[in-house]
C-alpha positions as CSV (number, residue, x, y, z in Angstrom):
1,M,87.7,-134.0,-30.9
2,P,90.4,-135.8,-28.8
3,R,89.7,-136.1,-25.1
4,L,92.1,-134.5,-22.6
5,K,93.8,-137.1,-20.4
6,L,93.6,-136.0,-16.7
7,T,97.0,-137.1,-15.4
8,P,98.3,-135.8,-12.1
9,K,100.6,-133.5,-14.1
10,T,97.8,-132.1,-16.1
11,V,95.7,-131.4,-13.0
12,T,98.6,-129.8,-11.3
13,V,99.3,-127.5,-14.2
14,I,95.6,-126.6,-14.5
15,L,95.3,-125.8,-10.7
16,L,98.5,-123.9,-10.7
17,S,97.4,-121.8,-13.7
18,L,94.0,-121.1,-12.1
19,M,95.8,-120.0,-8.9
20,V,98.1,-117.6,-10.7
21,L,95.3,-116.3,-12.8
22,S,93.0,-115.6,-9.8
23,I,95.8,-113.9,-7.8
24,G,96.8,-111.8,-10.9
25,I,93.2,-110.7,-11.4
26,Y,92.9,-109.8,-7.8
27,M,96.1,-107.7,-7.9
28,V,95.0,-105.9,-11.0
29,E,91.7,-105.1,-9.4
30,R,93.4,-103.8,-6.3
31,S,95.7,-101.7,-8.5
32,I,92.8,-100.2,-10.3
33,D,91.1,-99.4,-7.0
34,F,94.2,-97.7,-5.8
35,F,94.7,-95.6,-8.9
36,N,91.1,-94.4,-8.8
37,S,91.3,-93.4,-5.2
38,E,92.5,-90.1,-3.8
39,F,95.6,-91.8,-2.3
40,A,97.2,-92.2,-5.7
41,R,98.0,-88.5,-5.9
42,N,100.2,-88.6,-2.8
43,E,103.8,-89.7,-3.6
44,S,104.4,-91.4,-0.2
45,D,101.2,-93.4,-0.5
46,F,102.2,-94.5,-4.0
47,R,105.6,-95.7,-2.7
48,G,103.8,-97.6,0.0
49,Y,101.6,-99.2,-2.6
50,L,104.6,-100.2,-4.7
51,V,106.3,-101.8,-1.7
52,V,103.2,-103.8,-0.9
53,L,102.7,-104.7,-4.6
54,F,106.3,-106.0,-5.0
55,A,106.2,-107.8,-1.7
56,R,103.1,-109.7,-2.9
57,L,104.7,-110.4,-6.3
58,F,107.9,-111.8,-4.7
59,M,105.8,-113.9,-2.3
60,I,103.9,-115.4,-5.2
61,A,107.1,-116.0,-7.2
62,G,108.6,-117.7,-4.1
63,W,105.6,-120.0,-3.6
64,L,105.6,-120.8,-7.3
65,A,109.3,-121.6,-7.2
66,I,108.8,-123.9,-4.3
67,I,105.8,-125.7,-5.8
68,L,107.4,-126.1,-9.2
69,G,110.7,-127.3,-7.6
70,L,108.9,-129.9,-5.7
71,F,106.8,-130.9,-8.7
72,F,109.9,-131.4,-10.9
73,K,111.8,-133.3,-8.2
74,G,108.9,-135.8,-8.2
75,H,107.3,-135.2,-4.9
76,F,103.8,-135.3,-6.4
77,R,104.3,-138.5,-8.5
78,D,102.9,-141.0,-6.1
79,V,100.5,-139.2,-3.8
80,E,98.7,-142.4,-2.7
81,K,101.9,-144.0,-1.2
82,P,101.7,-142.3,2.2
83,K,98.1,-143.4,2.6
84,V,99.0,-147.0,1.7
85,D,102.0,-146.9,4.1
86,I,99.8,-145.6,7.0
87,L,97.2,-148.3,6.3
88,Q,99.8,-151.0,6.2
89,L,101.4,-149.7,9.4
90,H,97.9,-149.7,11.1
91,E,97.3,-153.3,10.0
92,K,100.7,-154.3,11.3
93,I,100.0,-152.7,14.7
94,E,96.6,-154.3,14.9
95,K,98.1,-157.7,14.2
96,Q,100.7,-157.2,16.9
97,E,98.1,-156.2,19.4
98,R,96.0,-159.3,18.6
99,E,99.0,-161.5,19.1
100,R,99.8,-159.8,22.4
101,L,96.2,-160.3,23.6
102,K,96.3,-164.0,22.6
103,K,99.5,-164.4,24.7
104,V,97.9,-162.6,27.7
105,Q,94.7,-164.7,27.5
106,E,96.7,-168.0,27.4
């Protein structure tokens, strides 16, 4: 059996799928709870439920669009670069401070 390579792209797809699946299951559960309650018989409560349901669906679709857009533009390619940049900047600042201290002590 071939092993699955865990590339950043694979991990992102797996995590995104798990997120969508868990939110979907939660929304289905809430829908079942609503339809089994006494509020489902009232038309105005049902309309309110639909407004909330579609608001959540559009919110999820918006977040997915943002995350997928960033992913396909390459914002998640080199996630280690900011860390390395900060460490290099820190080393540069420390070096400048040491040089400044040497000048003051002389």
